[in-house]
N, C-alpha and C positions, 0 to 999 in steps of 0.2 A: 593554524592551520587545521586542526582537527572540526572547525565547525566548515571549512571547507570541504570536507572531504562527508562529514555527515549531511552538506547540502546536496552534492552529489551524487549521494545514494538514495537520496530523498527524490533528489528528482526520477531516479533509474526507476525507482518504483512507481512514481506516478504514471512516467510514460509504457510501464506494465500494465499499471492497472488498465490504462486505456485503449490497449493493445490486445491484451491476453484474451484468451477464449475461455467460452462458460466451462470446460471443462477442466480449469488450471485453476479459476476463481480460490477455491476453496485454499488450495496447496498457496496461493501470491496471497493470501489474505494468513495463512500461518508465519509466513516467514516476513509479514508486514508489521503483524500484534510482537513477534520475537524481536526484531528491530527497537520499538518501539518501547519492551519492555527491558531490555540492554541498554538503554541509553538515558544519562542523567535526565536529556529535555527532550520529547517529541516536537520538530517544529512543523511547521501550518501545512506544510508541502507533505509531510507525512501521514498528517492528519486527512490531508483529502484525498490523500492512494488509498487507505483507509475508506475514507468513505466511496469513492467510485465503488470501491470492491465489495462494499456491502451494498451499495445499491445496484450493481447487476447483477448478484444472489437473488437481491432481494424481486426484481421484476422477474427475474426466471422461474422463481417460485412461486411466485404469483399469477405464472399462465397455468 
């Protein structure tokens, strides 16, 4: 049951990562990292959400 809830939360973070406005990326990254730290196992969806957010931040900082 916990795995289903974790997967739903991870999917929500991934959706948020794709839709997030540039001003909120840092806060979203903090939330994702907090979620990763408080889980026994970070699934691939959550790690992909972190990758999307960090990629967007890197793109903004490179301009």
